[in-house]
N, C-alpha and C positions, 0 to 999 in steps of 0.2 A: 504494500500500500504506500509506504514511504517513497519507494522507487517511482511509482506512478505520479505522485504529487510533485516530486522533484522534476521529473521529466516534463510535466505540464507547465510548471513555473518557468523552466528553461525555454520551452516553446513559446509561451506568451511574451517572454522578455526578449525574444530574438530580435524584434524590431529595434530595440534600443541598443543591441550589441552589434548587429550588422549595419554598416553605414550604407548610405545611398551612393552607388557607384555608377549611376546612369550617365554622368558627364565626364568620367575619367578618360573616355576614348579620345577626347579633344587634346589631352596631354600625352597621348601615347607617342612613342618614338619608333621610327622605322627600324626594323631589324636588318640583319645582314642578308644579302641576296642569297637565294637558294642555289647551291652548286649541284649541277647534274653530273654524275660520274660519266667518264668517257664510255661511249658505246650505247648510251641511252638517249632517247628523244624527249624533249620537253613540250611536245605538241599538246599533250593531255593535261598540262598543268595550267589552270586558269583560276582566277579569283572567283569565288562564289558570289560575292557582292562587290563588284568593282566600283571604285569611286573616281569619277571623271576629274581630270585636272582642269582647274579654272585659273584665270589670271586676275579676276576681280578681287581687289584687296579691300573694297569698301566694307566697313564694319556694319553688320546688321543690327537693328534695334533689339534690345533685350526682350521686348514683348511685341507681338503683332497680332491684331485681331482682324481676321478676314471680314470685310463688310458684307452684310447681307444684301442681295439684290432687291430692288424695290418691287413691291407687288403691283402688277400692271393694272389692277382694279382698285387699288387703295387710294384714299385721298392723300394728296401730297401737300395740301394746305393745312395749316395748323388749326384754323377755325372750323366750326361746324357748317358754315356756309360762306359764300363769297359773292359780293356784288361786283359785276364787271360791266364796262361800257366800251363799245367800239363803234365808231362812225354813227353816232346818234342812237344806237341800239343798246339797251341796258337789260341785263338779265340776272336772275338769282341762280347761282350754281349750288346745287345740293348734292351731297355724297350719299344719296339713297336712290334706290330704283324707283321709277315712276309709279309702280304699283303700291309703294309705301307712301309716296308723297301725295298722291291724289286724294285719299280720304282725309288727310290732314289739311290739305288746301280747302276741301269742302267744309271741314269743321271750322276753319278760320272764318268763313263767311257767317256760319251759324253763331259762332262765339261773339261776333261783333254785331249781330242782328241784321245782317245784310242778306236780303232775299235773292236767291238765284232765279233768273228769268229763263236761261237756256244753258244747257250743257251737252256736249258731245264727247263722251268718254274716250272713244276711239281716237279722237283728234286732240284730246287733252284741252278742250276749249270750254271756257265758262264765261257767261255774260250775266251780270246782275241787274236787278231793277234799280231805278233811280232812288237815291236817298232823299226822302221827303220829310220835312220836319213838321208838316201840318196835317198828316194823314192819320197815322196810328201810333200807338205807344211804341210798337216795335221800331218804326222808322225813326222816331225821336231817340230811342235808345241807341240805334245804330249810329246815327249822326253824332250824338254826344259821346258815345263810347270810342268810336274810331278817332274823332277829333281830339278827345282827351289823350288817347294813346299816342297820337302824333305829337301833341304839344308836350307831353311828358318826355318823349324820346328826343325831340328835336327843338323844343322850346320855340315853336312857331305855330300860329293858329292858321288852320285851313278851313275855308268855308266849303263844306261838302254837300250842301243842299243841292239836289238836282244832279249830283254826280253819279255816273254809272261806271262800273269797272268791267274790263275784259281781262281775262287771264288765259295764258296759253302754256301748258305744261308739255315738255318734250324730253326726249332722250338726251342725256348729256354726251360729252365727247367720248367718255369711256363707259364700259359696262358698269351697271350699278350706280350710275350718277344721273341726275336730272337737271333740267333748266326750266325756269319760269320767267315769262315776260308778262308785263302788265300794261294796260292802258287805262288812264283815268279820264273819262269823257265828261266834260262839263255840260250843263243843261243847254247852253246856247249852241253846242256843237251838233250839227245836223249829220247824223249817220245812223245806220241800222246796227242793232246789237247782234244781228245774226252773222255778220261777217267780221273776221279779225282785221283790225286796223294795222297795217304794216308799219306805219310811222308813229313815233311817240307824239302824244298830245300835250301832256304836262310832265316833262322829264323829271323835275324835282320831286313832285308829289308821287309819281310812279316809283321812283327809286326809293323814297322813304317808306312807302307802303310795302314795297318788296322787302325792305329790311325788317319791317314788322312781321311779315310772313315768314322770313327766314328764322327769326327768333322764335316764333310760335311753333313752326314745324319741327325745329330741332330741340324743343323743350323735352327734358327727360320724362315728363309726365305723359307724353303723347307718342311713345315709341312702339306701342304694341298694336297699332292699327295697320291694316293692309287691305288692298282691293285687288282681287283676281281679275276684275273687269278692266283694270288699268294696266295689265301686264304688257299689252301690245302697244302702248303709247310710244310714239317716236321711232319704233323699229330698232334696228341694230345700232351698235356703237358707231361713232363717226370718225374713228381713226383705225387704220389697218396697216400692218406691216406685211408687204407683199414682195413678190419677185417677178421680174419681167421674163420674156422668152429667152433672154441671154443669161439668165441666172443672177441678174443684178438686183439687189434689194432696194426697195423704195417705200415711202410712206404715202398713203392716200388719206387726206383729211377732207371730210364732207362739211366744209365750213366756208364762209366768205373769206376772200383772200386776206384782208387786213386782220381778221381774227386768227387765221391760220398763222400769219406772220408773227403775231403777238404770242401765240401759244408756243411756237418753236423757240422764240426768244426767252420766254419764261422757263421753258424746259431746259435750255442750255444753262441758265443761271442756277436752277435747282440742282442740276447734275454736276455743277462745278466746272463745266467746260470753259476753257479760256477763249473768249471771242476776241480776236485781234482787230477786227474791223467789220463793217457791214456796208452794203451798198443797196439802199432801198430801191433805187431805180432799176438795178439789175436783179433785185429780189434775191440777194445772196448774203449769207453770213460767211465770214472768213474765220477759220479756227486755227489757232497755233498748236495747242496741245489739249489732250483730253482732260487733264487736271494738273494742278500745281506739282503733285508728287512726281509726275513724269519729268518735269524740268529739273526738280531738285535731285532726282536720282541719275538722270542722264548727263546733267551738266552741274555736278555737285558744287564746284567752286571756281572752275577755270573760265567760265564765260559769264557775260552779263545777262542775268536772268530777265531783266526788263526787255532787253533786245530780243531774247528768245520768245518772249510772250507776244511780240509783234509779228512773228513769222506767219506767213500764209501757207500752212501745211495741208489744209483741207478747205473745201468750199461746200456749203450747204445751200443748194439752190431750190427755190420754190417756183413751181410752174402752174399756171392756170390750165385746167383741163376743159375740154369741150362740154363735159357733163356738169360743170359747175364745181367739180372737186378740185382740190389743190394737191399737187404731187411734190414730194420732198425727196431730193436725191443728194448723195454725198459724192464728191469727186476728190481724188488724191492729187494735190498740187506739188508735193515734194516726193521725189523718187525714193527717199529713204524710208518712207512710210508705205506699207502695203495695203491691199484690199481688206485684210483682216481687221486692221485698225479702223478703216472706213466703215465696215459693218458694225464694229463696236460703237462707233460714234452714232450711227443711225439708231442702234438699239437704245443708246442712252437717251436720245431725243424721244423715242417711242415710249420708253418706260417712265419718263418724268413729265409727260404732258398730263395734267390732272384730269 
């Protein structure tokens, strides 16, 4: 019994006796060359785990964590929603599928006492009745409640009597994202509520109401609603990574050109790609390097890093398509960089467009 206890104690204490030798190989010294006796061949003598000879003497960091690739369907913005404007068009970008956003948008009108006159779920279209302060208690409540909410948020009074709203919910640029546009139509504006107005009517009011909608929809208390009827709103995502008949990769963005240009620019900034120059007239971004680490590692101290950042090693060119889509292609401008890096650059743009 004593022998068993002593053996057990020695076994449990082994970790404290035996030292960690996992890094001793780095201090090992080469032994004497193996001498083959005369008359014997050395053809069958090979190292089981050969170590290649390298000339790079740059010291590696003590610790390095491989970054995780971004999720192509995830939100890359920090906030729960984003208000964006391009060429007079403003929209609310939400990081939820249309099927989840639609019932919350419908609940927004109910919450503020605004009656819906017409809705077409398959098109994501909603038109409300006029807000009248002299008809019913509900109308008074809606006018007062929405006005108060706008005043509390923006410290500005809006006269909403007679105002009608149109809202259009659509598929976002990526899968599992949505976009909402809004029209605030005053009483004196002559238009039918049956058709979506393509141009903004009151940009400031529309943007501010969109912000209220964004806060309302992204509230933690309203995240369990879903509409199966709204699953098909907007169709497929509006960004695709494709290949042409020559095997060259390119992006197709189903967006207006100016918005596509902005999205590519934001994507490059989010990815940390170094943009050396841009030519709006030629619809081209010029890229020096994919990230700062490339310059730091390839030109550690002998060259002027600022000058390297000005190099035009790649170009990202946007082209208008006949179908209304925008195509994005990468061209290698420096022979030292191959097509593999060009494809990596294109993938970075694709992955970082929100």
